[in-house]
C-alpha positions in Angstrom: 10.3 47.4 0.9 11.1 43.7 2.6 13.8 41.8 0.8 12.5 39.0 -1.3 12.9 35.8 -0.1 15.7 33.8 -1.6 14.5 30.4 -3.6 16.8 28.0 -3.0 17.9 24.8 -5.1 16.3 22.8 -2.4 13.1 24.6 -2.5 12.8 24.2 -6.1 13.5 20.4 -6.0 11.1 20.1 -3.1 8.4 21.7 -5.1 9.2 19.6 -8.4 8.9 16.4 -6.1 5.6 17.6 -4.6 4.2 18.2 -8.3 5.2 14.7 -9.2 3.4 13.5 -6.0 0.2 15.5 -6.6 0.0 15.1 -10.6 2.7 12.8 -11.9 6.3 13.7 -13.2 4.7 15.3 -16.5 3.4 18.1 -14.3 7.2 19.5 -13.6 7.8 22.6 -15.6 9.3 26.0 -15.0 5.9 27.3 -14.6 4.2 24.8 -12.4 7.3 24.9 -10.0 7.2 28.7 -9.9 3.6 28.9 -9.1 4.2 26.0 -6.3 6.8 28.3 -5.0 4.8 31.7 -5.4 7.8 33.3 -7.7 8.8 33.9 -11.2 10.3 31.1 -13.3 13.6 33.2 -13.3 14.8 31.2 -10.2 13.9 27.9 -11.4 15.8 28.4 -14.6 18.7 29.9 -12.9 19.2 26.8 -10.6 18.4 24.4 -13.3 19.3 25.1 -16.9 16.9 22.3 -18.1 13.6 20.7 -16.8 15.2 17.3 -17.4 17.8 18.1 -14.9 15.3 19.3 -12.5 13.3 16.2 -13.0 16.2 14.0 -12.5 16.9 16.1 -8.9 13.4 15.7 -8.1 13.8 11.8 -9.2 16.9 11.6 -6.8 14.9 13.1 -3.8 11.9 10.6 -4.4 14.1 7.7 -4.5 15.6 8.3 -1.1 11.9 8.8 0.1 11.2 5.5 -1.3 14.1 3.8 0.2 13.3 5.4 3.7 9.8 3.9 3.2 11.0 0.6 2.3 13.2 0.3 5.5 10.0 1.2 7.8 9.5 -1.6 9.9 6.2 -2.2 12.1 7.9 -5.5 13.8 7.4 -8.5 11.7 9.8 -11.2 11.9 10.7 -11.5 8.3 12.6 -8.1 7.0 12.0 -9.4 3.4 8.3 -9.8 3.6 8.2 -6.3 5.4 10.3 -4.8 2.5 7.8 -6.4 0.0 4.9 -5.2 1.8 6.4 -1.5 2.3 7.1 -1.5 -1.6 3.5 -2.3 -2.5 1.9 0.2 0.4 4.1 2.8 -1.3 2.5 2.3 -4.7 -0.9 2.2 -3.2 -0.3 5.3 -0.9 1.9 7.3 -3.7 1.0 6.1 -7.1 2.2 9.1 -8.7 5.6 8.9 -7.2 5.6 5.1 -7.9 4.9 5.7 -11.7 7.8 8.4 -11.3 10.3 5.8 -10.0 9.5 2.8 -12.1 7.6 3.8 -15.1 8.8 7.0 -16.3 12.5 6.2 -17.8 14.4 8.3 -15.3 16.1 5.4 -13.4 19.8 5.6 -14.0 20.1 2.0 -14.3 19.2 0.3 -17.6 19.1 -3.4 -16.5 18.1 -5.4 -13.5 22.0 -6.2 -12.4 22.7 -2.5 -12.3 19.6 -1.9 -10.4 20.3 -4.3 -7.8 24.0 -3.4 -7.5 22.6 0.4 -7.2 24.0 2.6 -4.6 20.3 3.2 -3.6 19.6 -0.4 -3.0 22.5 -1.2 -0.7 20.7 -0.3 2.9 17.6 -2.5 1.6 19.9 -5.3 0.7 21.9 -4.8 3.9 18.8 -5.1 6.0 17.7 -8.2 4.1 20.9 -9.9 4.5 21.1 -9.1 8.3 17.4 -10.4 8.6 17.7 -13.6 6.5 21.5 -14.3 7.5 22.1 -15.1 3.8 25.4 -14.3 2.2 25.6 -11.3 -0.2 24.9 -13.4 -3.6 22.0 -15.3 -2.2 20.2 -12.2 -0.9 20.6 -10.7 -4.3 19.0 -13.8 -5.8 16.2 -13.8 -3.2 15.6 -10.0 -3.0 15.3 -10.1 -7.2 12.5 -13.0 -6.8 10.6 -10.8 -4.3 11.3 -7.5 -5.9 9.9 -8.8 -9.2 6.6 -10.1 -7.6 6.2 -7.5 -5.4 6.5 -5.1 -8.3 4.0 -7.1 -10.2 1.5 -6.5 -7.3 2.5 -2.8 -7.0 1.9 -2.0 -10.4 -1.4 -3.6 -10.7 -2.4 -1.3 -7.6 -0.8 1.7 -8.4 -2.3 1.8 -12.0 -5.5 0.4 -11.3 -8.4 0.8 -8.9 -8.0 -2.7 -7.5 -8.8 -3.4 -3.8 -5.9 -3.9 -1.8 -6.0 -7.0 0.6 -3.1 -6.9 2.8 -3.4 -10.8 4.3 -3.8 -11.9 0.9 -0.6 -10.1 -0.5 1.3 -11.0 2.6 0.4 -14.6 2.1 1.6 -14.6 -1.4 4.6 -12.7 -0.7 5.6 -15.2 2.2 5.0 -18.0 -0.5 7.3 -16.4 -3.2 10.0 -15.8 -0.3 9.6 -19.5 1.0 10.2 -20.5 -3.0 13.2 -18.3 -3.5 14.8 -19.6 -0.4 14.4 -22.9 -1.1 15.9 -22.3 -4.6 18.8 -20.6 -3.0 19.5 -23.4 -0.7 19.0 -26.1 -3.5 21.3 -24.2 -5.8 24.0 -24.1 -2.9 23.5 -28.1 -2.6 23.6 -28.7 -6.2 26.8 -26.7 -6.5 28.5 -28.6 -3.7 27.8 -32.1 -5.5 28.9 -31.1 -8.9 
């Protein structure tokens, strides 16, 4: 009799992330993960004492994939615009993952400053800072404006059957970016005169 293949923690997390991708995070449970791996529920429950712990591990993996997706760049000149468009594209291409990340309550952060200062966003903010030449504070301020704007678009597209017009969205993001940059520069001028 051939030895049974060992079901690893990584295999379980991958299966849970795929279930979330296909059917939403609510589809993750010991039975569905075991079915995906073609095993009993025992390895799943051995590796994860609770389904909540498994969902948190799957969330972390999906969050990393999201960060990697945001940093993909087809070569536009404005990295902030590209990150915003990637955020919206992710919501369109991966609506269940988008809802898992941003509408499920699994984020560790409980407010916007915590979210912006999170470890997961550091590569995104760093890429933006290099591309815009802004200091760290201004980068955070501009990012917050664009992130909230992009999130609104992404949420509408991920949760509704709206048609995606990339040129229109890019024009709106560009306008929001210009406005955020102008506001950041005006704030600096105001601080110098006070």
